[in-house]
C-alpha positions as CSV (number, residue, x, y, z in Angstrom):
1,M,33.0,24.9,15.0
2,T,30.3,27.0,13.3
3,A,30.9,29.7,10.7
4,Q,29.8,33.1,11.9
5,S,27.3,35.3,10.0
6,P,28.1,38.9,9.2
7,A,26.6,41.8,11.2
8,E,22.9,42.4,10.7
9,G,21.9,45.1,8.2
10,S,25.1,44.7,6.1
11,A,25.2,43.7,2.5
12,T,27.4,40.6,1.9
13,T,28.5,38.5,-1.1
14,T,28.8,34.8,-1.5
15,D,29.4,32.3,-4.3
16,V,26.6,30.0,-3.3
17,L,23.5,30.6,-1.1
18,L,21.6,27.6,0.2
19,I,18.0,28.2,1.3
20,G,16.9,25.6,3.9
21,G,18.7,23.5,6.4
22,G,17.4,20.1,5.3
23,I,19.0,17.1,3.7
24,M,19.0,18.6,0.2
25,S,20.9,21.8,1.0
26,A,23.2,19.8,3.3
27,T,23.9,17.4,0.5
28,L,24.5,20.0,-2.2
29,G,26.8,22.0,0.2
30,T,28.8,18.9,1.0
31,F,29.3,18.1,-2.7
32,L,30.4,21.7,-3.4
33,K,32.9,21.7,-0.5
34,Q,34.5,18.6,-2.0
35,L,34.4,19.9,-5.6
36,A,35.1,23.6,-5.2
37,P,36.6,24.0,-1.7
38,D,37.5,27.7,-2.3
39,W,34.0,28.8,-3.0
40,N,32.2,30.8,-0.4
41,I,28.9,29.2,0.7
42,A,26.2,30.6,3.0
43,L,23.2,28.6,4.4
44,F,20.0,30.1,5.7
45,E,17.5,28.2,7.8
46,R,14.4,29.7,9.4
47,L,14.4,27.3,12.4
48,D,17.0,27.1,15.1
49,R,18.5,23.8,14.0
50,A,19.1,21.9,10.8
51,G,16.9,19.0,9.8
52,L,13.7,19.9,11.8
53,E,11.2,19.9,9.0
54,S,10.9,17.2,6.2
55,S,14.3,15.7,7.2
56,D,13.3,15.1,10.8
57,P,12.9,11.4,11.6
58,W,9.4,11.9,13.0
59,N,8.4,13.8,9.9
60,N,10.1,11.5,7.4
61,A,9.5,7.8,6.7
62,G,13.1,7.0,7.4
63,T,13.0,4.3,4.8
64,G,16.1,4.0,2.7
65,H,13.8,4.1,-0.3
66,A,15.2,1.5,-2.7
67,A,11.9,0.2,-4.0
68,L,12.3,-3.0,-2.0
69,C,9.0,-2.8,-0.2
70,E,7.2,0.3,-1.7
71,L,4.5,-1.1,-4.0
72,N,3.8,2.2,-5.7
73,Y,7.2,2.0,-7.4
74,S,6.2,-1.2,-9.2
75,P,2.5,-1.0,-10.1
76,A,0.7,-3.6,-12.2
77,G,0.1,-2.7,-15.8
78,P,-3.3,-3.0,-17.6
79,D,-2.5,-6.6,-18.4
80,G,-1.5,-7.4,-14.8
81,S,2.2,-7.6,-15.5
82,V,4.7,-5.7,-13.4
83,D,7.4,-3.7,-15.2
84,P,10.5,-3.5,-13.0
85,A,12.0,-0.4,-14.7
86,K,10.9,2.2,-12.2
87,A,11.9,0.1,-9.2
88,I,15.3,-0.5,-10.8
89,G,15.7,3.3,-11.4
90,I,14.9,4.1,-7.7
91,N,17.2,1.4,-6.5
92,E,20.1,2.6,-8.7
93,Q,19.7,6.0,-7.2
94,F,19.8,4.7,-3.7
95,Q,23.0,2.8,-4.5
96,V,24.5,6.2,-5.4
97,S,23.4,7.6,-2.0
98,R,25.0,4.6,-0.2
99,Q,28.3,5.2,-2.0
100,F,28.4,8.9,-1.3
101,W,27.6,8.4,2.4
102,S,30.2,5.7,2.6
103,F,32.8,8.1,1.2
104,L,32.0,10.7,3.8
105,V,32.1,8.1,6.6
106,S,35.4,6.7,5.4
107,Q,36.9,10.3,5.3
108,G,35.8,10.9,8.9
109,H,33.4,13.7,7.9
110,I,30.4,12.0,9.4
111,S,29.8,8.8,11.4
112,N,27.6,5.9,10.4
113,S,25.2,6.5,13.3
114,F,22.4,7.7,11.0
115,I,21.8,4.3,9.3
116,N,20.8,0.9,10.5
117,P,20.2,-2.5,8.8
118,L,16.5,-3.3,8.8
119,P,14.5,-5.7,6.7
120,H,12.0,-4.3,4.2
121,M,8.8,-6.1,3.7
122,S,5.6,-5.8,1.5
123,F,2.5,-7.4,3.0
124,V,-1.0,-7.8,1.5
125,W,-4.1,-9.9,1.9
126,G,-6.8,-11.2,-0.4
127,D,-6.6,-13.0,-3.7
128,A,-6.1,-10.0,-6.1
129,H,-3.4,-8.4,-4.0
130,A,-1.6,-11.7,-3.3
131,D,-1.6,-12.6,-7.0
132,Y,-0.1,-9.1,-7.7
133,L,2.6,-9.5,-5.1
134,R,3.6,-12.8,-6.6
135,R,3.9,-11.3,-10.0
136,R,5.9,-8.4,-8.5
137,Y,8.3,-10.8,-6.8
138,E,8.8,-12.8,-10.0
139,S,9.5,-9.6,-12.0
140,L,11.9,-8.0,-9.4
141,S,13.7,-11.0,-8.1
142,A,15.0,-11.7,-11.7
143,Q,16.9,-8.4,-11.5
144,P,20.4,-8.4,-9.8
145,L,19.4,-5.4,-7.6
146,F,16.5,-7.5,-6.1
147,R,18.0,-10.9,-6.2
148,T,17.9,-11.4,-2.5
149,M,14.2,-10.8,-2.3
150,E,12.2,-13.6,-0.6
151,H,8.5,-14.3,-1.0
152,S,6.0,-16.4,1.0
153,E,2.3,-17.0,1.5
154,D,2.9,-19.3,4.4
155,H,1.5,-17.9,7.7
156,S,4.3,-19.4,9.8
157,K,7.1,-18.2,7.6
158,I,5.7,-14.6,7.5
159,A,5.3,-14.9,11.3
160,E,9.0,-15.6,11.5
161,W,9.7,-12.4,9.6
162,A,7.3,-10.2,11.5
163,P,5.3,-11.9,14.3
164,L,3.1,-8.9,15.1
165,I,1.4,-8.9,11.7
166,M,0.3,-12.6,12.0
167,E,-0.7,-12.9,15.7
168,G,-4.4,-13.1,16.0
169,R,-4.9,-13.2,12.2
170,D,-7.6,-15.5,10.7
171,A,-5.8,-18.7,9.7
172,G,-7.9,-19.0,6.6
173,Q,-7.1,-15.5,5.3
174,R,-4.9,-15.5,2.2
175,V,-1.9,-13.3,2.9
176,A,1.4,-12.7,1.0
177,A,4.7,-11.1,1.9
178,S,7.9,-10.2,0.1
179,R,11.1,-9.5,2.1
180,V,14.6,-8.1,1.6
181,A,16.7,-8.7,4.6
182,G,19.2,-6.1,3.5
183,G,17.1,-3.0,3.8
184,T,17.9,0.1,5.8
185,D,16.4,2.6,8.2
186,V,17.9,6.1,7.8
187,D,17.6,8.9,10.4
188,F,17.7,11.8,8.0
189,G,17.6,14.3,10.8
190,N,20.8,12.8,12.2
191,L,22.4,12.7,8.8
192,T,21.4,16.3,8.0
193,R,22.8,17.6,11.2
194,Q,26.1,15.8,10.8
195,L,26.5,17.1,7.2
196,V,25.7,20.7,8.3
197,D,28.1,20.5,11.3
198,H,30.8,19.4,8.8
199,L,29.9,22.3,6.5
200,G,30.2,24.7,9.4
201,A,33.6,23.2,10.4
202,S,34.7,23.6,6.7
203,G,34.0,27.3,6.7
204,V,30.4,27.5,5.4
205,E,28.5,30.4,6.9
206,L,25.5,28.9,8.9
207,N,22.6,31.2,9.6
208,F,19.9,29.6,11.8
209,G,16.8,31.5,12.7
210,H,16.9,33.4,9.5
211,Q,14.1,33.6,7.0
212,V,14.5,34.3,3.3
213,L,12.0,37.0,2.3
214,D,12.7,37.6,-1.3
215,L,15.2,37.1,-4.1
216,T,15.6,39.4,-7.1
217,R,17.8,39.4,-10.2
218,A,20.9,41.6,-9.8
219,S,22.4,43.7,-12.6
220,D,25.4,41.4,-13.0
221,G,23.1,38.3,-13.5
222,G,23.4,37.1,-10.0
223,W,20.8,37.3,-7.2
224,D,20.1,39.7,-4.3
225,V,18.6,37.6,-1.5
226,R,16.8,39.4,1.3
227,V,16.9,37.7,4.7
228,K,15.6,38.5,8.1
229,N,16.8,37.5,11.5
230,R,13.7,36.1,13.1
231,A,14.9,36.9,16.6
232,T,15.9,40.5,16.1
233,G,13.8,41.4,13.1
234,E,16.8,42.9,11.4
235,A,17.2,42.3,7.6
236,R,20.1,42.3,5.2
237,T,20.8,41.5,1.6
238,V,23.1,38.8,0.4
239,H,24.4,38.9,-3.1
240,T,25.2,35.5,-4.7
241,R,26.0,34.1,-8.1
242,F,24.0,30.9,-7.4
243,V,21.1,30.2,-5.2
244,F,19.6,26.8,-4.3
245,I,16.0,26.8,-3.1
246,G,15.8,23.7,-0.9
247,G,13.3,24.7,1.7
248,G,11.1,21.6,1.4
249,G,7.4,22.7,1.1
250,G,8.5,26.3,1.5
251,A,10.5,26.1,-1.8
252,L,7.5,26.8,-4.1
253,P,6.8,30.4,-2.9
254,L,10.5,31.3,-3.2
255,L,10.7,29.8,-6.7
256,Q,7.7,31.9,-7.7
257,R,9.4,35.0,-6.3
258,S,12.5,34.4,-8.4
259,G,10.4,34.9,-11.5
260,I,12.4,32.5,-13.6
261,P,10.4,31.2,-16.6
262,E,11.2,27.6,-15.7
263,G,9.3,28.0,-12.4
264,K,6.0,29.3,-13.9
265,G,3.0,27.1,-13.9
266,F,4.0,25.1,-10.9
267,G,1.6,24.7,-8.0
268,G,1.5,22.7,-4.8
269,F,-1.0,20.5,-3.0
270,P,-0.1,20.2,0.7
271,V,-0.8,16.9,2.5
272,S,-0.3,16.4,6.2
273,G,-0.3,13.2,8.2
274,Q,-0.4,11.5,11.6
275,F,1.2,8.4,13.0
276,L,0.4,6.1,15.9
277,R,3.6,5.7,17.9
278,C,3.9,2.7,20.2
279,T,4.7,3.4,23.9
280,D,5.0,-0.2,25.0
281,E,8.6,-1.4,24.9
282,S,7.5,-5.1,25.0
283,I,5.7,-4.5,21.6
284,I,8.4,-2.4,20.1
285,S,11.1,-5.0,20.8
286,R,9.2,-7.7,18.9
287,H,9.0,-6.0,15.6
288,N,12.1,-5.6,13.4
289,A,11.1,-4.5,9.9
290,K,9.5,-1.9,7.7
291,V,6.3,-3.5,6.6
292,Y,4.6,-1.6,3.7
293,G,1.1,-2.4,2.4
294,Q,-1.1,-1.2,-0.4
295,A,-2.3,2.4,-0.6
296,S,-6.0,3.2,-0.3
297,V,-7.8,4.3,-3.4
298,G,-6.9,7.9,-4.1
299,A,-4.1,8.0,-1.5
300,P,-0.8,9.7,-2.4
301,P,2.3,7.5,-2.2
302,M,3.4,9.1,1.0
303,S,0.3,7.8,2.7
304,V,1.0,4.1,2.0
305,P,0.3,2.4,5.4
306,H,3.3,0.8,7.1
307,L,4.1,-0.8,10.4
308,D,7.5,0.7,10.8
309,T,10.5,0.1,13.0
310,R,12.6,3.3,13.2
311,F,15.8,4.3,15.0
312,V,15.7,7.9,16.1
313,E,19.0,9.3,17.5
314,G,19.9,5.6,18.2
315,R,16.7,4.7,20.0
316,R,14.4,2.0,18.6
317,S,10.7,3.0,18.0
318,L,7.6,1.6,16.3
319,L,5.1,3.6,14.3
320,F,2.0,2.8,12.2
321,G,0.5,5.1,9.6
322,P,0.4,7.6,8.2
323,Y,-3.2,8.8,8.4
324,G,-3.6,11.4,5.7
325,G,-4.8,14.9,6.5
326,F,-5.1,18.4,5.0
327,S,-3.6,21.7,6.0
328,P,-3.0,24.7,3.8
329,K,0.5,25.0,5.4
330,F,3.5,24.2,3.2
331,L,5.7,23.5,6.2
332,K,4.8,21.9,9.6
333,K,5.7,25.2,11.2
334,G,4.4,27.3,8.3
335,S,1.5,29.6,7.7
336,L,-2.2,28.9,7.1
337,L,-1.9,31.4,4.2
338,D,0.8,29.3,2.3
339,L,-1.6,27.6,-0.1
340,P,-3.8,30.7,-1.0
341,F,-0.7,32.9,-1.4
342,S,0.8,30.4,-3.8
343,V,-2.0,30.7,-6.3
344,R,-0.9,32.8,-9.3
345,P,-2.4,33.4,-12.8
346,G,0.2,31.1,-14.2
347,N,-0.7,28.1,-12.1
348,L,-4.5,28.6,-11.6
349,V,-5.5,26.5,-14.6
350,P,-3.2,23.5,-13.6
351,M,-4.5,23.7,-10.0
352,L,-8.1,23.7,-11.1
353,A,-7.5,20.9,-13.5
354,V,-5.9,18.8,-10.7
355,A,-8.9,19.6,-8.4
356,K,-11.3,18.3,-11.1
357,D,-9.3,15.1,-11.9
358,N,-8.5,14.1,-8.3
359,T,-11.8,13.7,-6.6
360,S,-10.7,10.3,-5.2
361,L,-7.8,12.0,-3.4
362,V,-10.1,14.7,-2.0
363,K,-12.5,11.9,-0.8
364,Y,-9.6,10.0,0.7
365,L,-8.4,13.1,2.6
366,V,-11.9,13.9,3.9
367,T,-12.3,10.4,5.1
368,E,-9.0,10.4,6.8
369,V,-9.6,13.8,8.5
370,L,-13.0,12.5,9.9
371,K,-11.5,9.2,11.1
372,T,-11.9,8.8,14.8
373,R,-9.3,7.4,17.2
374,E,-11.2,4.1,17.1
375,G,-11.1,4.2,13.3
376,K,-7.3,4.8,13.4
377,T,-7.0,1.8,15.7
378,G,-9.1,-0.2,13.3
379,A,-6.6,0.6,10.5
380,L,-3.7,-0.5,12.7
381,Q,-5.4,-3.8,13.4
382,E,-5.4,-4.6,9.7
383,Y,-1.6,-4.9,10.0
384,Y,-1.4,-5.8,13.7
385,P,-4.6,-7.7,14.6
386,E,-3.9,-7.6,18.3
387,G,-3.2,-3.9,18.4
388,A,-5.2,-1.8,20.8
389,T,-5.7,1.9,21.5
390,E,-3.8,1.5,24.7
391,G,0.0,1.6,24.2
392,W,-0.1,3.9,21.2
393,E,0.0,7.7,21.1
394,L,-1.0,9.9,18.1
395,I,1.7,12.2,16.7
396,T,1.6,14.7,13.9
397,A,4.0,14.0,11.1
398,G,5.5,16.5,8.6
399,Q,3.9,18.4,5.7
400,R,4.4,17.2,2.1
401,V,3.7,19.5,-0.9
402,Q,2.9,17.4,-3.9
403,V,3.8,19.1,-7.2
404,I,1.2,20.4,-9.6
405,K,2.5,21.1,-13.0
406,K,1.2,22.1,-16.4
407,D,0.1,19.4,-18.8
408,P,-0.8,20.0,-22.5
409,K,-3.7,17.5,-22.5
410,K,-5.2,17.8,-19.1
411,G,-4.2,21.3,-18.2
412,G,-2.5,20.2,-15.0
413,I,-1.4,17.0,-13.3
414,L,-0.6,16.1,-9.7
415,Q,2.9,14.6,-9.6
416,F,3.9,12.3,-6.8
417,G,7.6,12.5,-6.7
418,T,10.4,15.1,-6.9
419,E,10.9,17.8,-9.5
420,L,14.3,19.5,-10.1
421,I,13.9,22.9,-11.6
422,T,16.9,24.9,-12.9
423,S,17.1,28.2,-14.7
424,A,18.5,28.4,-18.2
425,D,21.6,30.3,-17.1
426,G,22.3,27.9,-14.2
427,T,22.0,30.5,-11.5
428,V,19.0,29.0,-9.7
429,G,18.2,25.5,-8.7
430,A,15.0,24.4,-6.8
431,L,13.6,21.1,-5.6
432,L,9.9,20.5,-5.3
433,G,8.0,17.4,-4.2
434,A,8.4,14.5,-1.8
435,S,9.1,10.8,-1.9
436,P,11.6,9.3,-2.6
437,G,13.3,12.6,-1.9
438,A,15.8,12.3,1.0
439,S,16.9,8.8,0.0
440,T,18.0,10.0,-3.4
441,A,19.4,13.4,-2.4
442,P,23.0,12.6,-3.7
443,P,22.0,11.6,-7.3
444,I,19.5,14.5,-7.4
445,M,22.3,16.9,-6.5
446,V,24.7,15.4,-9.0
447,N,22.1,16.1,-11.6
448,L,21.7,19.7,-10.4
449,L,25.5,20.2,-10.6
450,K,25.6,18.9,-14.1
451,R,22.8,21.3,-15.2
452,C,23.8,24.4,-13.3
453,F,27.6,24.2,-13.6
454,P,28.2,22.7,-17.1
455,K,31.6,24.4,-17.5
456,E,33.0,23.1,-14.2
457,F,31.3,19.7,-14.3
458,G,33.8,18.0,-16.6
459,G,36.7,18.9,-14.3
460,W,34.7,17.7,-11.3
461,E,33.9,14.3,-12.7
462,P,37.1,12.5,-11.5
463,K,36.4,13.7,-7.9
464,I,32.7,12.6,-8.3
465,K,33.9,9.2,-9.3
466,E,36.1,9.0,-6.3
467,M,33.1,9.8,-4.1
468,I,30.8,7.5,-6.1
469,P,32.8,4.6,-7.5
470,G,29.8,3.4,-9.5
471,Y,29.1,6.8,-11.0
472,G,27.8,6.5,-14.6
473,V,27.4,2.7,-14.3
474,K,24.1,0.8,-14.2
475,L,24.8,-1.6,-11.4
476,N,21.8,-3.8,-12.4
477,E,23.8,-4.5,-15.6
478,N,27.1,-5.0,-13.8
479,E,26.8,-7.7,-11.2
480,N,30.5,-7.9,-10.3
481,L,30.6,-4.2,-9.5
482,L,27.3,-4.3,-7.7
483,E,28.6,-7.1,-5.4
484,E,31.8,-5.2,-4.8
485,L,30.1,-1.9,-3.9
486,T,27.4,-3.6,-1.8
487,N,30.1,-5.3,0.3
488,D,32.1,-2.1,0.6
489,T,29.2,0.1,1.6
490,N,27.8,-2.5,4.0
491,R,31.2,-2.6,5.8
492,V,31.7,1.2,6.0
493,L,28.1,1.9,6.9
494,G,28.0,-0.9,9.5
495,L,25.3,-2.8,7.7
496,D,27.0,-6.2,7.4
497,G,26.0,-7.4,10.8
């Protein structure tokens, strides 16, 4: 069942308006239907189906980002030591996501078809990288959240974990790998569509093929949102008391249109990518892990190379990449004018400062854009020595818009992560940025609820604790609860096999 939208051209009113049909809007809408079931909610998505942009499995890494294998979440300090704090924080957030998803599955709102158990591995070569990975392992494995991590520099052991990365490799090359068998692969497109289907069945008004054109402050303190039916060209205005701008890369222009002071000074730097996707089933079947390496100098975190098993709508696949690229579009199906139209007087200085301070990123992107197919195959062979051009096809991945924000010292900085922006009166929330993004949507949305609905939040907390039993507890400091919740979520999500 899908909620029906009102007649075109009419003015309508809703309590909550969600812009974008991706994982963020779907997650926020799901929370609100649990916490305030009587509220009216309307969702507007410019494409004809939910989860087709950043949440789509071909446009999203699909990694249940828990800092198990992503080395950028645990960088070495100036003295070579590895501080586990950031990795712990990311993992704690993913535990919240697991609990929330488990609640929804246990209630029959969604199925667990979106998530699969899959080992997460980090893999490096050379003395400096191997020494770093050893220090990282020693730092993280001492923490309860990472206690199951394994580490080896033995070629035969690593070959047991991931045979493709060792076949044909120089026996004298120093390599190192860390592995957590209990990692996950998440089809966020599948999850998003399940959540949106549940919202529609719960009375949420779903509007696909509708583009939000503008939002302006109304006299009562709410918002008048102008939307257009892309098929008919007809437009209407929707009045709402709260609006969430969750349109992925397309969120920045709408945030700017809102005019809220908290959104001023933000800019965006779009980064595109490509993957090599394996077409040989005999190769696909022999790899069962997400193997992440070290990023190239200047590369954004989303461009960390990985040889990656994925399950897309239940079908197993194997990808390598991403290869970085540049497009001025803020969405994969966006406009070439997205970037130039986002430049405003308030963000010009931060954007120029970022351009000046990130020459290594520009050099990296230029190098990637100019890389030939043979060059791309050469990069694959660093992780899969026997890889060849045959048996792999090149696909275009999604767009990511990295956040540019003001900085009192540098003028502007490029932020690799997510940025939650809320208005002082709590009537607007917006999410900018990328990784770890989708994997941490539930804790991000709980934070948004706390900031935008402070009067209601206290009354909502008992229900939030029902949905997230470990809410407010640092599981890394409570091993008994960590074990209990890990076992429970593994069982409900089908990860204990």
